[in-house]
PAGU-90290 format. One record per residue (C-alpha): residue in three letters; chain; x, y, z. Coordinates in steps of 0.1 Angstrom, whole numbers, padded with zeros to 4 digits. Layout:
REM PAGU-90290
<pt type="ALA" mol="A" east="X" north="Y" up="Z"/>
...
This chain:
REM PAGU-90290
<pt type="MET" mol="A" east="0933" north="-1211" up="-0628"/>
<pt type="SER" mol="A" east="0942" north="-1235" up="-0599"/>
<pt type="ILE" mol="A" east="0924" north="-1268" up="-0599"/>
<pt type="SER" mol="A" east="0921" north="-1299" up="-0577"/>
<pt type="ILE" mol="A" east="0921" north="-1335" up="-0588"/>
<pt type="ASP" mol="A" east="0897" north="-1360" up="-0574"/>
<pt type="VAL" mol="A" east="0913" north="-1395" up="-0580"/>
<pt type="SER" mol="A" east="0902" north="-1430" up="-0572"/>
<pt type="TYR" mol="A" east="0907" north="-1464" up="-0586"/>
<pt type="LYS" mol="A" east="0893" north="-1499" up="-0581"/>
<pt type="SER" mol="A" east="0907" north="-1533" up="-0591"/>
<pt type="LEU" mol="A" east="0892" north="-1568" up="-0595"/>
<pt type="ASN" mol="A" east="0916" north="-1597" up="-0592"/>
<pt type="LYS" mol="A" east="0915" north="-1624" up="-0617"/>
<pt type="HIS" mol="A" east="0893" north="-1653" up="-0604"/>
<pt type="HIS" mol="A" east="0912" north="-1675" up="-0579"/>
<pt type="GLU" mol="A" east="0942" north="-1651" up="-0577"/>
<pt type="GLU" mol="A" east="0953" north="-1637" up="-0544"/>
<pt type="LEU" mol="A" east="0972" north="-1608" up="-0559"/>
<pt type="CYS" mol="A" east="0963" north="-1583" up="-0586"/>
<pt type="GLY" mol="A" east="0985" north="-1581" up="-0617"/>
<pt type="ASP" mol="A" east="0975" north="-1544" up="-0622"/>
<pt type="LYS" mol="A" east="0991" north="-1516" up="-0601"/>
<pt type="VAL" mol="A" east="0980" north="-1480" up="-0597"/>
<pt type="GLU" mol="A" east="1004" north="-1453" up="-0583"/>
<pt type="ILE" mol="A" east="0990" north="-1419" up="-0575"/>
<pt type="LEU" mol="A" east="1017" north="-1393" up="-0569"/>
<pt type="LYS" mol="A" east="1018" north="-1355" up="-0562"/>
<pt type="THR" mol="A" east="1045" north="-1331" up="-0572"/>
<pt type="GLU" mol="A" east="1045" north="-1294" up="-0562"/>
<pt type="ASN" mol="A" east="1025" north="-1285" up="-0593"/>
<pt type="SER" mol="A" east="1009" north="-1316" up="-0606"/>
<pt type="ASN" mol="A" east="0992" north="-1350" up="-0599"/>
<pt type="ILE" mol="A" east="1004" north="-1381" up="-0616"/>
<pt type="ILE" mol="A" east="0984" north="-1413" up="-0621"/>
<pt type="ILE" mol="A" east="1002" north="-1444" up="-0633"/>
<pt type="LEU" mol="A" east="0983" north="-1476" up="-0642"/>
<pt type="ALA" mol="A" east="1006" north="-1506" up="-0650"/>
<pt type="ASP" mol="A" east="0993" north="-1540" up="-0661"/>
<pt type="GLY" mol="A" east="1018" north="-1569" up="-0656"/>
<pt type="MET" mol="A" east="1018" north="-1597" up="-0681"/>
<pt type="GLY" mol="A" east="0999" north="-1628" up="-0671"/>
<pt type="SER" mol="A" east="0983" north="-1629" up="-0636"/>
<pt type="GLY" mol="A" east="0990" north="-1636" up="-0600"/>
<pt type="VAL" mol="A" east="1024" north="-1631" up="-0583"/>
<pt type="LYS" mol="A" east="1045" north="-1627" up="-0614"/>
<pt type="ALA" mol="A" east="1021" north="-1601" up="-0630"/>
<pt type="ASN" mol="A" east="1019" north="-1583" up="-0596"/>
<pt type="ILE" mol="A" east="1057" north="-1580" up="-0594"/>
<pt type="LEU" mol="A" east="1060" north="-1568" up="-0630"/>
<pt type="ALA" mol="A" east="1033" north="-1542" up="-0626"/>
<pt type="THR" mol="A" east="1046" north="-1530" up="-0593"/>
<pt type="LEU" mol="A" east="1082" north="-1526" up="-0606"/>
<pt type="THR" mol="A" east="1069" north="-1508" up="-0637"/>
<pt type="SER" mol="A" east="1047" north="-1484" up="-0617"/>
<pt type="LYS" mol="A" east="1074" north="-1477" up="-0591"/>
<pt type="ILE" mol="A" east="1102" north="-1471" up="-0617"/>
<pt type="LEU" mol="A" east="1079" north="-1448" up="-0637"/>
<pt type="GLY" mol="A" east="1068" north="-1430" up="-0606"/>
<pt type="THR" mol="A" east="1103" north="-1425" up="-0592"/>
<pt type="MET" mol="A" east="1117" north="-1413" up="-0625"/>
<pt type="PHE" mol="A" east="1088" north="-1390" up="-0632"/>
<pt type="LEU" mol="A" east="1091" north="-1374" up="-0597"/>
<pt type="ASN" mol="A" east="1128" north="-1368" up="-0603"/>
<pt type="GLY" mol="A" east="1122" north="-1350" up="-0636"/>
<pt type="ALA" mol="A" east="1129" north="-1377" up="-0661"/>
<pt type="ASN" mol="A" east="1111" north="-1375" up="-0695"/>
<pt type="ILE" mol="A" east="1090" north="-1402" up="-0710"/>
<pt type="ASP" mol="A" east="1118" north="-1414" up="-0734"/>
<pt type="GLU" mol="A" east="1141" north="-1420" up="-0704"/>
<pt type="CYS" mol="A" east="1113" north="-1438" up="-0685"/>
<pt type="VAL" mol="A" east="1104" north="-1461" up="-0713"/>
<pt type="GLU" mol="A" east="1140" north="-1469" up="-0721"/>
<pt type="THR" mol="A" east="1147" north="-1477" up="-0685"/>
<pt type="ILE" mol="A" east="1117" north="-1500" up="-0683"/>
<pt type="VAL" mol="A" east="1126" north="-1518" up="-0715"/>
<pt type="LYS" mol="A" east="1161" north="-1524" up="-0703"/>
<pt type="THR" mol="A" east="1151" north="-1533" up="-0667"/>
<pt type="LEU" mol="A" east="1123" north="-1558" up="-0671"/>
<pt type="PRO" mol="A" east="1125" north="-1590" up="-0692"/>
<pt type="VAL" mol="A" east="1106" north="-1598" up="-0724"/>
<pt type="CYS" mol="A" east="1086" north="-1629" up="-0724"/>
<pt type="GLN" mol="A" east="1107" north="-1656" up="-0741"/>
<pt type="VAL" mol="A" east="1077" north="-1674" up="-0755"/>
<pt type="ARG" mol="A" east="1055" north="-1646" up="-0768"/>
<pt type="GLN" mol="A" east="1083" north="-1620" up="-0773"/>
<pt type="VAL" mol="A" east="1060" north="-1593" up="-0758"/>
<pt type="ALA" mol="A" east="1065" north="-1568" up="-0731"/>
<pt type="TYR" mol="A" east="1064" north="-1577" up="-0694"/>
<pt type="SER" mol="A" east="1040" north="-1548" up="-0686"/>
<pt type="THR" mol="A" east="1018" north="-1522" up="-0703"/>
<pt type="PHE" mol="A" east="1011" north="-1488" up="-0688"/>
<pt type="SER" mol="A" east="0992" north="-1455" up="-0689"/>
<pt type="ILE" mol="A" east="1005" north="-1423" up="-0673"/>
<pt type="LEU" mol="A" east="0984" north="-1392" up="-0668"/>
<pt type="GLN" mol="A" east="0999" north="-1360" up="-0654"/>
<pt type="ILE" mol="A" east="0976" north="-1331" up="-0647"/>
<pt type="PHE" mol="A" east="0992" north="-1298" up="-0638"/>
<pt type="GLN" mol="A" east="0975" north="-1272" up="-0615"/>
<pt type="ASP" mol="A" east="0974" north="-1247" up="-0643"/>
<pt type="GLY" mol="A" east="0951" north="-1270" up="-0663"/>
<pt type="LYS" mol="A" east="0977" north="-1285" up="-0687"/>
<pt type="ALA" mol="A" east="0977" north="-1323" up="-0690"/>
<pt type="TYR" mol="A" east="1000" north="-1349" up="-0705"/>
<pt type="LEU" mol="A" east="0989" north="-1385" up="-0713"/>
<pt type="VAL" mol="A" east="1011" north="-1414" up="-0725"/>
<pt type="GLU" mol="A" east="0999" north="-1449" up="-0732"/>
<pt type="PHE" mol="A" east="1018" north="-1481" up="-0740"/>
<pt type="ASP" mol="A" east="0995" north="-1510" up="-0751"/>
<pt type="ASN" mol="A" east="0968" north="-1502" up="-0725"/>
<pt type="PRO" mol="A" east="0932" north="-1494" up="-0738"/>
<pt type="SER" mol="A" east="0929" north="-1457" up="-0745"/>
<pt type="CYS" mol="A" east="0918" north="-1432" up="-0719"/>
<pt type="VAL" mol="A" east="0881" north="-1423" up="-0719"/>
<pt type="PHE" mol="A" east="0877" north="-1385" up="-0717"/>
<pt type="VAL" mol="A" east="0843" north="-1370" up="-0708"/>
<pt type="ARG" mol="A" east="0836" north="-1332" up="-0711"/>
<pt type="ASP" mol="A" east="0803" north="-1314" up="-0709"/>
<pt type="GLU" mol="A" east="0784" north="-1348" up="-0712"/>
<pt type="LYS" mol="A" east="0802" north="-1357" up="-0744"/>
<pt type="LEU" mol="A" east="0830" north="-1381" up="-0752"/>
<pt type="ILE" mol="A" east="0860" north="-1363" up="-0765"/>
<pt type="ARG" mol="A" east="0887" north="-1379" up="-0787"/>
<pt type="LEU" mol="A" east="0921" north="-1370" up="-0776"/>
<pt type="PRO" mol="A" east="0946" north="-1358" up="-0803"/>
<pt type="PHE" mol="A" east="0972" north="-1386" up="-0799"/>
<pt type="THR" mol="A" east="1005" north="-1388" up="-0817"/>
<pt type="GLU" mol="A" east="1024" north="-1421" up="-0820"/>
<pt type="ARG" mol="A" east="1062" north="-1426" up="-0818"/>
<pt type="ILE" mol="A" east="1087" north="-1453" up="-0813"/>
<pt type="ILE" mol="A" east="1109" north="-1453" up="-0781"/>
<pt type="ALA" mol="A" east="1133" north="-1482" up="-0777"/>
<pt type="ASP" mol="A" east="1114" north="-1503" up="-0803"/>
<pt type="LYS" mol="A" east="1081" north="-1497" up="-0784"/>
<pt type="LYS" mol="A" east="1052" north="-1478" up="-0800"/>
<pt type="ILE" mol="A" east="1038" north="-1453" up="-0775"/>
<pt type="ARG" mol="A" east="1009" north="-1429" up="-0779"/>
<pt type="GLU" mol="A" east="1011" north="-1395" up="-0763"/>
<pt type="CYS" mol="A" east="0990" north="-1364" up="-0761"/>
<pt type="ARG" mol="A" east="0992" north="-1329" up="-0746"/>
<pt type="PHE" mol="A" east="0959" north="-1311" up="-0739"/>
<pt type="ASP" mol="A" east="0941" north="-1287" up="-0715"/>
<pt type="VAL" mol="A" east="0916" north="-1298" up="-0689"/>
<pt type="LYS" mol="A" east="0888" north="-1277" up="-0674"/>
<pt type="LEU" mol="A" east="0864" north="-1280" up="-0645"/>
<pt type="ASN" mol="A" east="0843" north="-1311" up="-0643"/>
<pt type="ASP" mol="A" east="0863" north="-1330" up="-0669"/>
<pt type="CYS" mol="A" east="0865" north="-1367" up="-0663"/>
<pt type="LEU" mol="A" east="0893" north="-1391" up="-0674"/>
<pt type="VAL" mol="A" east="0892" north="-1428" up="-0670"/>
<pt type="LEU" mol="A" east="0923" north="-1450" up="-0674"/>
<pt type="MET" mol="A" east="0919" north="-1488" up="-0676"/>
<pt type="SER" mol="A" east="0937" north="-1521" up="-0680"/>
<pt type="ASP" mol="A" east="0927" north="-1545" up="-0708"/>
<pt type="GLY" mol="A" east="0906" north="-1566" up="-0683"/>
<pt type="VAL" mol="A" east="0880" north="-1539" up="-0687"/>
<pt type="ILE" mol="A" east="0874" north="-1543" up="-0724"/>
<pt type="HIS" mol="A" east="0877" north="-1581" up="-0722"/>
<pt type="ALA" mol="A" east="0849" north="-1582" up="-0696"/>
<pt type="GLY" mol="A" east="0822" north="-1607" up="-0706"/>
<pt type="VAL" mol="A" east="0842" north="-1625" up="-0733"/>
<pt type="GLY" mol="A" east="0826" north="-1658" up="-0741"/>
<pt type="GLN" mol="A" east="0802" north="-1654" up="-0712"/>
<pt type="VAL" mol="A" east="0777" north="-1626" up="-0714"/>
<pt type="LEU" mol="A" east="0791" north="-1612" up="-0747"/>
<pt type="ASN" mol="A" east="0809" north="-1629" up="-0776"/>
<pt type="PHE" mol="A" east="0837" north="-1604" up="-0780"/>
<pt type="GLY" mol="A" east="0838" north="-1587" up="-0746"/>
<pt type="TRP" mol="A" east="0829" north="-1552" up="-0736"/>
<pt type="THR" mol="A" east="0843" north="-1531" up="-0765"/>
<pt type="TRP" mol="A" east="0861" north="-1498" up="-0758"/>
<pt type="ASP" mol="A" east="0831" north="-1479" up="-0774"/>
<pt type="HIS" mol="A" east="0806" north="-1496" up="-0751"/>
<pt type="MET" mol="A" east="0827" north="-1489" up="-0721"/>
<pt type="ALA" mol="A" east="0831" north="-1453" up="-0731"/>
<pt type="GLU" mol="A" east="0793" north="-1449" up="-0736"/>
<pt type="TYR" mol="A" east="0786" north="-1465" up="-0702"/>
<pt type="THR" mol="A" east="0812" north="-1441" up="-0686"/>
<pt type="LEU" mol="A" east="0794" north="-1412" up="-0702"/>
<pt type="GLU" mol="A" east="0760" north="-1422" up="-0688"/>
<pt type="SER" mol="A" east="0775" north="-1429" up="-0654"/>
<pt type="THR" mol="A" east="0791" north="-1394" up="-0652"/>
<pt type="LYS" mol="A" east="0756" north="-1379" up="-0654"/>
<pt type="LYS" mol="A" east="0748" north="-1397" up="-0621"/>
<pt type="THR" mol="A" east="0778" north="-1388" up="-0600"/>
<pt type="LEU" mol="A" east="0806" north="-1363" up="-0598"/>
<pt type="SER" mol="A" east="0827" north="-1383" up="-0574"/>
<pt type="ALA" mol="A" east="0857" north="-1402" up="-0587"/>
<pt type="SER" mol="A" east="0853" north="-1430" up="-0560"/>
<pt type="ARG" mol="A" east="0817" north="-1435" up="-0569"/>
<pt type="LEU" mol="A" east="0824" north="-1436" up="-0606"/>
<pt type="ALA" mol="A" east="0852" north="-1461" up="-0602"/>
<pt type="SER" mol="A" east="0829" north="-1483" up="-0581"/>
<pt type="ILE" mol="A" east="0801" north="-1481" up="-0607"/>
<pt type="LEU" mol="A" east="0824" north="-1490" up="-0636"/>
<pt type="SER" mol="A" east="0841" north="-1518" up="-0617"/>
<pt type="ARG" mol="A" east="0808" north="-1533" up="-0607"/>
<pt type="ALA" mol="A" east="0797" north="-1533" up="-0644"/>
<pt type="CYS" mol="A" east="0829" north="-1552" up="-0653"/>
<pt type="ASP" mol="A" east="0823" north="-1577" up="-0624"/>
<pt type="ASP" mol="A" east="0787" north="-1583" up="-0636"/>
<pt type="LEU" mol="A" east="0799" north="-1589" up="-0672"/>
<pt type="TYR" mol="A" east="0824" north="-1614" up="-0658"/>
<pt type="MET" mol="A" east="0795" north="-1629" up="-0638"/>
<pt type="GLN" mol="A" east="0816" north="-1623" up="-0606"/>
<pt type="THR" mol="A" east="0845" north="-1645" up="-0619"/>
<pt type="PRO" mol="A" east="0869" north="-1621" up="-0636"/>
<pt type="GLY" mol="A" east="0889" north="-1638" up="-0664"/>
<pt type="ASP" mol="A" east="0916" north="-1611" up="-0661"/>
<pt type="ASP" mol="A" east="0928" north="-1585" up="-0636"/>
<pt type="THR" mol="A" east="0906" north="-1555" up="-0642"/>
<pt type="THR" mol="A" east="0914" north="-1520" up="-0631"/>
<pt type="ILE" mol="A" east="0897" north="-1486" up="-0635"/>
<pt type="ALA" mol="A" east="0914" north="-1453" up="-0624"/>
<pt type="VAL" mol="A" east="0892" north="-1422" up="-0625"/>
<pt type="ALA" mol="A" east="0904" north="-1386" up="-0624"/>
<pt type="ARG" mol="A" east="0879" north="-1357" up="-0620"/>
<pt type="ILE" mol="A" east="0889" north="-1321" up="-0624"/>
<pt type="ILE" mol="A" east="0872" north="-1302" up="-0595"/>
<pt type="ASP" mol="A" east="0872" north="-1269" up="-0577"/>
<pt type="LYS" mol="A" east="0891" north="-1266" up="-0545"/>
<pt type="LYS" mol="A" east="0866" north="-1274" up="-0518"/>
<pt type="VAL" mol="A" east="0874" north="-1262" up="-0482"/>
<pt type="VAL" mol="A" east="0856" north="-1277" up="-0452"/>
<pt type="HIS" mol="A" east="0859" north="-1263" up="-0416"/>
<pt type="ILE" mol="A" east="0849" north="-1285" up="-0387"/>
<pt type="PHE" mol="A" east="0845" north="-1271" up="-0352"/>
<pt type="THR" mol="A" east="0843" north="-1296" up="-0323"/>
<pt type="GLY" mol="A" east="0847" north="-1293" up="-0286"/>
<pt type="PRO" mol="A" east="0846" north="-1262" up="-0265"/>
<pt type="PRO" mol="A" east="0879" north="-1243" up="-0258"/>
<pt type="ARG" mol="A" east="0897" north="-1249" up="-0225"/>
<pt type="ARG" mol="A" east="0891" north="-1213" up="-0215"/>
<pt type="LYS" mol="A" east="0857" north="-1198" up="-0220"/>
<pt type="GLU" mol="A" east="0872" north="-1164" up="-0231"/>
<pt type="ASP" mol="A" east="0886" north="-1182" up="-0262"/>
<pt type="ASP" mol="A" east="0852" north="-1189" up="-0276"/>
<pt type="GLU" mol="A" east="0852" north="-1156" up="-0296"/>
<pt type="THR" mol="A" east="0887" north="-1162" up="-0309"/>
<pt type="LEU" mol="A" east="0879" north="-1198" up="-0320"/>
<pt type="MET" mol="A" east="0847" north="-1186" up="-0337"/>
<pt type="GLN" mol="A" east="0865" north="-1158" up="-0356"/>
<pt type="ASP" mol="A" east="0890" north="-1183" up="-0369"/>
<pt type="PHE" mol="A" east="0864" north="-1209" up="-0377"/>
<pt type="MET" mol="A" east="0842" north="-1184" up="-0396"/>
<pt type="SER" mol="A" east="0871" north="-1169" up="-0417"/>
<pt type="GLY" mol="A" east="0874" north="-1175" up="-0454"/>
<pt type="GLU" mol="A" east="0852" north="-1194" up="-0479"/>
<pt type="ALA" mol="A" east="0843" north="-1228" up="-0467"/>
<pt type="GLN" mol="A" east="0815" north="-1253" up="-0459"/>
<pt type="ARG" mol="A" east="0811" north="-1253" up="-0421"/>
<pt type="ILE" mol="A" east="0803" north="-1282" up="-0399"/>
<pt type="VAL" mol="A" east="0798" north="-1282" up="-0361"/>
<pt type="CYS" mol="A" east="0801" north="-1315" up="-0342"/>
<pt type="GLY" mol="A" east="0789" north="-1315" up="-0306"/>
<pt type="GLY" mol="A" east="0761" north="-1300" up="-0286"/>
<pt type="THR" mol="A" east="0783" north="-1276" up="-0265"/>
<pt type="SER" mol="A" east="0801" north="-1265" up="-0297"/>
<pt type="ALA" mol="A" east="0767" north="-1258" up="-0314"/>
<pt type="ASN" mol="A" east="0756" north="-1237" up="-0283"/>
<pt type="ILE" mol="A" east="0788" north="-1217" up="-0286"/>
<pt type="VAL" mol="A" east="0781" north="-1210" up="-0323"/>
<pt type="SER" mol="A" east="0745" north="-1201" up="-0315"/>
<pt type="ARG" mol="A" east="0756" north="-1177" up="-0287"/>
<pt type="VAL" mol="A" east="0785" north="-1160" up="-0304"/>
<pt type="LEU" mol="A" east="0768" north="-1156" up="-0338"/>
<pt type="ASN" mol="A" east="0734" north="-1150" up="-0323"/>
<pt type="ARG" mol="A" east="0718" north="-1177" up="-0346"/>
<pt type="GLU" mol="A" east="0691" north="-1202" up="-0335"/>
<pt type="ILE" mol="A" east="0697" north="-1239" up="-0333"/>
<pt type="ILE" mol="A" east="0668" north="-1259" up="-0348"/>
<pt type="THR" mol="A" east="0670" north="-1294" up="-0336"/>
<pt type="SER" mol="A" east="0655" north="-1324" up="-0354"/>
<pt type="LEU" mol="A" east="0638" north="-1351" up="-0335"/>
<pt type="ASN" mol="A" east="0642" north="-1377" up="-0363"/>
<pt type="TYR" mol="A" east="0661" north="-1406" up="-0350"/>
<pt type="ILE" mol="A" east="0669" north="-1421" up="-0384"/>
<pt type="ASP" mol="A" east="0695" north="-1444" up="-0368"/>
<pt type="PRO" mol="A" east="0690" north="-1454" up="-0331"/>
<pt type="ASP" mol="A" east="0728" north="-1454" up="-0325"/>
<pt type="ILE" mol="A" east="0734" north="-1419" up="-0338"/>
<pt type="PRO" mol="A" east="0717" north="-1388" up="-0323"/>
<pt type="PRO" mol="A" east="0697" north="-1366" up="-0347"/>
<pt type="THR" mol="A" east="0713" north="-1336" up="-0365"/>
<pt type="ALA" mol="A" east="0703" north="-1300" up="-0360"/>
<pt type="HIS" mol="A" east="0703" north="-1269" up="-0382"/>
<pt type="ILE" mol="A" east="0720" north="-1235" up="-0378"/>
<pt type="ASP" mol="A" east="0715" north="-1209" up="-0406"/>
<pt type="GLY" mol="A" east="0745" north="-1208" up="-0429"/>
<pt type="PHE" mol="A" east="0760" north="-1241" up="-0417"/>
<pt type="ARG" mol="A" east="0763" north="-1273" up="-0439"/>
<pt type="LEU" mol="A" east="0759" north="-1297" up="-0410"/>
<pt type="VAL" mol="A" east="0753" north="-1296" up="-0372"/>
<pt type="THR" mol="A" east="0757" north="-1329" up="-0354"/>
<pt type="GLU" mol="A" east="0762" north="-1345" up="-0320"/>
<pt type="GLY" mol="A" east="0799" north="-1350" up="-0311"/>
<pt type="VAL" mol="A" east="0817" north="-1382" up="-0303"/>
<pt type="LEU" mol="A" east="0791" north="-1408" up="-0315"/>
<pt type="THR" mol="A" east="0787" north="-1390" up="-0348"/>
<pt type="LEU" mol="A" east="0825" north="-1385" up="-0353"/>
<pt type="ASN" mol="A" east="0831" north="-1422" up="-0344"/>
<pt type="ARG" mol="A" east="0806" north="-1433" up="-0371"/>
<pt type="ALA" mol="A" east="0821" north="-1410" up="-0397"/>
<pt type="VAL" mol="A" east="0857" north="-1421" up="-0389"/>
<pt type="SER" mol="A" east="0847" north="-1458" up="-0392"/>
<pt type="LEU" mol="A" east="0833" north="-1450" up="-0427"/>
<pt type="LEU" mol="A" east="0865" north="-1432" up="-0437"/>
<pt type="LYS" mol="A" east="0886" north="-1461" up="-0424"/>
<pt type="LYS" mol="A" east="0865" north="-1485" up="-0445"/>
<pt type="TYR" mol="A" east="0869" north="-1462" up="-0475"/>
<pt type="VAL" mol="A" east="0907" north="-1460" up="-0471"/>
<pt type="GLU" mol="A" east="0915" north="-1496" up="-0460"/>
<pt type="GLU" mol="A" east="0889" north="-1519" up="-0476"/>
<pt type="SER" mol="A" east="0876" north="-1528" up="-0510"/>
<pt type="ILE" mol="A" east="0845" north="-1507" up="-0512"/>
<pt type="ASP" mol="A" east="0814" north="-1515" up="-0533"/>
<pt type="GLU" mol="A" east="0778" north="-1502" up="-0538"/>
<pt type="ASN" mol="A" east="0769" north="-1512" up="-0502"/>
<pt type="PHE" mol="A" east="0795" north="-1487" up="-0490"/>
<pt type="PHE" mol="A" east="0778" north="-1459" up="-0510"/>
<pt type="ILE" mol="A" east="0744" north="-1470" up="-0498"/>
<pt type="GLU" mol="A" east="0757" north="-1465" up="-0462"/>
<pt type="LEU" mol="A" east="0773" north="-1432" up="-0472"/>
<pt type="ASP" mol="A" east="0739" north="-1419" up="-0486"/>
<pt type="LYS" mol="A" east="0720" north="-1426" up="-0453"/>
<pt type="GLU" mol="A" east="0704" north="-1397" up="-0435"/>
<pt type="ASN" mol="A" east="0722" north="-1400" up="-0402"/>
<pt type="GLY" mol="A" east="0748" north="-1375" up="-0390"/>
<pt type="GLY" mol="A" east="0777" north="-1399" up="-0393"/>
<pt type="SER" mol="A" east="0771" north="-1408" up="-0429"/>
<pt type="LYS" mol="A" east="0764" north="-1372" up="-0439"/>
<pt type="LEU" mol="A" east="0797" north="-1360" up="-0423"/>
<pt type="ALA" mol="A" east="0816" north="-1388" up="-0440"/>
<pt type="LYS" mol="A" east="0800" north="-1381" up="-0473"/>
<pt type="VAL" mol="A" east="0810" north="-1344" up="-0472"/>
<pt type="LEU" mol="A" east="0846" north="-1354" up="-0463"/>
<pt type="ILE" mol="A" east="0849" north="-1380" up="-0490"/>
<pt type="GLU" mol="A" east="0831" north="-1364" up="-0519"/>
<pt type="GLU" mol="A" east="0830" north="-1326" up="-0512"/>
<pt type="CYS" mol="A" east="0863" north="-1318" up="-0496"/>
<pt type="THR" mol="A" east="0898" north="-1312" up="-0509"/>
<pt type="SER" mol="A" east="0911" north="-1292" up="-0479"/>
<pt type="LEU" mol="A" east="0900" north="-1297" up="-0442"/>
<pt type="LYS" mol="A" east="0906" north="-1273" up="-0414"/>
<pt type="MET" mol="A" east="0896" north="-1285" up="-0379"/>
<pt type="TYR" mol="A" east="0891" north="-1262" up="-0349"/>
<pt type="VAL" mol="A" east="0893" north="-1283" up="-0318"/>
<pt type="GLY" mol="A" east="0885" north="-1272" up="-0282"/>
<pt type="LYS" mol="A" east="0904" north="-1289" up="-0254"/>
<pt type="ALA" mol="A" east="0880" north="-1285" up="-0226"/>
<pt type="ILE" mol="A" east="0875" north="-1318" up="-0208"/>
<pt type="ASN" mol="A" east="0840" north="-1332" up="-0213"/>
<pt type="VAL" mol="A" east="0831" north="-1351" up="-0181"/>
<pt type="ALA" mol="A" east="0807" north="-1373" up="-0201"/>
<pt type="HIS" mol="A" east="0835" north="-1388" up="-0223"/>
<pt type="GLN" mol="A" east="0864" north="-1395" up="-0200"/>
<pt type="ASN" mol="A" east="0880" north="-1399" up="-0167"/>
<pt type="PRO" mol="A" east="0890" north="-1363" up="-0157"/>
<pt type="ASN" mol="A" east="0922" north="-1378" up="-0142"/>
<pt type="LEU" mol="A" east="0935" north="-1388" up="-0177"/>
<pt type="PRO" mol="A" east="0954" north="-1363" up="-0198"/>
<pt type="PHE" mol="A" east="0935" north="-1346" up="-0227"/>
<pt type="ASP" mol="A" east="0955" north="-1365" up="-0253"/>
<pt type="LEU" mol="A" east="0938" north="-1398" up="-0241"/>
<pt type="SER" mol="A" east="0903" north="-1384" up="-0245"/>
<pt type="ILE" mol="A" east="0880" north="-1401" up="-0271"/>
<pt type="ARG" mol="A" east="0874" north="-1369" up="-0291"/>
<pt type="MET" mol="A" east="0912" north="-1363" up="-0294"/>
<pt type="HIS" mol="A" east="0917" north="-1399" up="-0306"/>
<pt type="LEU" mol="A" east="0889" north="-1395" up="-0332"/>
<pt type="ILE" mol="A" east="0904" north="-1362" up="-0345"/>
<pt type="GLU" mol="A" east="0938" north="-1379" up="-0350"/>
<pt type="GLN" mol="A" east="0922" north="-1408" up="-0369"/>
<pt type="LEU" mol="A" east="0901" north="-1384" up="-0390"/>
<pt type="LYS" mol="A" east="0933" north="-1365" up="-0399"/>
<pt type="GLU" mol="A" east="0952" north="-1396" up="-0408"/>
<pt type="TYR" mol="A" east="0924" north="-1410" up="-0431"/>
<pt type="MET" mol="A" east="0919" north="-1377" up="-0448"/>
<pt type="LYS" mol="A" east="0956" north="-1374" up="-0455"/>
<pt type="LYS" mol="A" east="0956" north="-1410" up="-0469"/>
<pt type="MET" mol="A" east="0929" north="-1398" up="-0493"/>
<pt type="GLY" mol="A" east="0953" north="-1371" up="-0505"/>
<pt type="LYS" mol="A" east="0935" north="-1342" up="-0489"/>
<pt type="GLU" mol="A" east="0951" north="-1312" up="-0472"/>
<pt type="VAL" mol="A" east="0944" north="-1313" up="-0434"/>
<pt type="SER" mol="A" east="0952" north="-1288" up="-0406"/>
<pt type="VAL" mol="A" east="0942" north="-1289" up="-0369"/>
<pt type="ARG" mol="A" east="0942" north="-1259" up="-0345"/>
<pt type="TYR" mol="A" east="0937" north="-1265" up="-0308"/>
<pt type="TYR" mol="A" east="0922" north="-1240" up="-0283"/>
């Protein structure tokens, strides 16, 4: 079996701190995904430096084939021990999931991973051992489709201490809440946002500790094809359509002229909707067998702005409310964020007089610019992207 991993994380900084003392690294090797969550001691700049060093050292060593013993020993020797408390500079969790479904988890002083399978909490079969005087817990197991794993820093289980709850949000409460939340969403980003929001509420929006949640979902490979813009030469319409329709994929058409080409070549009717749900975005249409048919540049622009926000900003519930809206831009962004692991774009290079000065080269056209941005943000999300021009 070959699986894909949907990974997302969200951090809350300790109240009044500019920097987060937790650090998450997400790495890809040829045959696996690695998620590292490091929690630096204390808070602010010092904790941030310790967590960053820990995650970078672990990541670099893991990618270069080091085993966990070597990683832990290196960290123990590299980073200082607190003189006052005689405790480690940084705690960590490392989860490695291989494409064949094998998984390896190691934890050092972080709260244990929450593992949800088939709407049940599963206890992982950990073994403990000592490496360089440090007690670590490790576990090898198999994952299957729709499994969900949540790594966390200890800010999560301390949420609400002395405020909403006497002893904080215990691991058991957190695990139960995760279980309930997985019934509502299958998207890692949405789940991370829900769990992070719960912590923030328990802290009454003033977190007493850096609080980080990293979610990994085991999903099917999901391929999406997007066709936008007519080819430069009309005789290439058939070739483009052949390529666009090949293989298993969800198919999306962006642009009126593109939709007309689909309709003509495949002999399928376009049913247009007159619902102007959002006055700034033209309504969507429907073609049999297609996931989504939208207008071109305005819709792409809205989708790209949502992807940009997702990649570059700290997102919350409001972002997902926007993503769930019924306009074409939100619908397109939602498919790309939550239902796509591999994107193939088929882009025609005909000049659309409506969008640009015909004296400018094609590369400067609005559509081209949006395609480049879309490609960049999708890659930043860890998705495979390819573009073919006609």
